[in-house]
C-alpha positions, 0 to 999 in steps of 0.5 A: 726141358730146354736150355738157351746158351748165352753168347760170350762177349769175350772168351777168356777162361780156365776150366778143369775137366773130369776124369776119362770115361774111357779109362774109368770103365776099364779101371772099374772092370779091371780092378773088379777082376783083381784080387784085393783093393784098388783105389781109382783116383779122379774116376769119372762118375756119370750115367755111363760109368754108374751103369758099369759099377751097378752091374759089377755090384750084381757080379759080387764086387763091392764098390764105394764111391768116395767124391772123386775117388772110387774104392773097388774090392776085386774078386780075384776073377771069382764073380758071384754065380747065378742068374742076373738081369743087367740094364745098361741104359744108353752105355754102349761101352757097358753093353760091350764090356759086360757082355764079355765079362759075363763070360767069366761068371757061372750062370745065365746073364741077360743084358738089355738097354734103351731103345737105341741100344737095341739098334747097336750091333753086337753080333761079332762080339757074340760069335767071338765069345762063342769061339772062346767056349761061351754061349752068347746070343741075341734074344731076338736072334738079330745080333742086337740087344738083348743078349743072353750069355750062358757060361761056365767060364771062358775056355780060350783058344783062337778067335777072329773078329771083324774090326770095322764095326766097333773097337769095343768088341776087341777090347772086351775080349782082350780084357777078359782073355787072361782069365780063360783056361787056355791061351787066347789068340785074337785075329782082327780081320778088315780095318780097325775102327777107333784104334786109339781106344784099343791103346787105352784098353792095353795101357789099362791092362798093363797098368794092372799087371797084364802083358799082351803080345800085339802084332800091328793091331792084326793079332793079339796073343794073351797067355793064360794064368795072368792076373790083374793086381790091385792098384792105386790108379790115377785116371787122367782127364777126359780128352773127349770132354776137353774138346768142347772147351778148345772148340769154344776158343776156336768159335769165339776167337778167344782163349781157353785153358784146360786143366787136369789134361795130360798133353802126352795122353794116348787118348785119341781125341787129343788129336783134336788139337792138331785139327784146330792148329790146321784150322788156324788156332794156336796151341800151348801145352803145359805139364798137365794143362793145354791152352787153345787161342782162336784165330781166323778158322778156315776149312780143312779135309780130314779123315776122322775114323780114329776120332769118331766121338769128336766129329760133332765137335768138328762139324760145329767148329767148321760151321764158323770157319771160312770155306769148306771142311770135308770129313771122311771115313765115319760110316760107324757114326751111324751106329752111335747114340744117334745116327750122328752123320744125319743128326749133324746135317739136320741141326746145322741145316736149321742154323743156316749152314749148308751141309752135304751128308754122304754115306760115310762122310759130311761136308760143312760149308762154313758160314754165319750160323744163326740161332736155332732150337737144337734136337739132341736125339738123346745124344750127349755129344750133340748137346755139348757140341751145339752148346759151343755154337751158342757161345758164338751166336745168340739164340741157340736152344738145346733141347733135352740138355740133361743127356749130358749126364751120360758122360759129363754131368757138370758140363753146364756148370763148367761152361758157366765158367767161361762166362 
């Protein structure tokens, strides 16, 4: 399957983006642990969040999707016991969070996923769960999925965890910690990748009634005996998915207004607006909308450790800028849905753009991109980023375009609204 993107003669559009994937995953899990009924308003229903919901059903949680809202009947932390097999597909968040969650139920849980998932590291989380009294191990003994969790519940105690591979290991432990038998202290060693995603975890936990002591992201203390409380919880729009439409305004030198987006969000990916301003765009922030106006783009130098998911959007935008854009500190991108550093270099190269691929960085020499058939590597962010290139130049064809279902099933319909 392949889709050809039609270029825009002029770019002047308004789009509404769906709820945040990061918040939806966390809200589903927290409400499943609460005692009673929660309503999640404006939740994102996509392949990834469905994987989390399907696993929770197996854990004995009742979940009802009602268009954009979802009703969750929580279990008060008493998941159904017994042995379960969970397939997370291509959802890294589901794999990491559900592995931690399986530590709260009694029985053996086997978690597996796609071929790519079996290449995504998880050893750090498994050893962390081990320190909290759960037997969790890699089936092949290589620190990658499939994973087996044998649990009689979480004992608690002190755990050390390395932060540089993925913030999701830390988030997974934080989410389950209140349900341990004893207080939990978590120490983070080394640098912490994607710190804003930990902020999202802490924000969601607080909204569901659990407090955490956070000392400069180096150590966290969670008092035992706390419980999540059922909530009517509104999920804000997804800043990562908004980035493609902001990029469209930049690439086409037009203007795009994105609705259902909180300008004061703590989602780290809202920082993409600052990047576009540095590159020459104008940004107007409303109450629940943001508009970007494109200008003459020029290259910049930037550390993208805090916004790893937006590196593809930035690299494609940089292809249309004057001069060189240097993207640094993104080594953990090699472990995402694809090796994104290599994938971006290969596909931008097909469009006639010079790219220098470093071990943990990329240099993009802006120029005049040409149309090409883009390989997506079954990676939703590659498909959506290069679709934006197609708005700026003719002849861009995206292979395997349905991989966007992972995080934004309505992406192609939303993109049409710019025409």
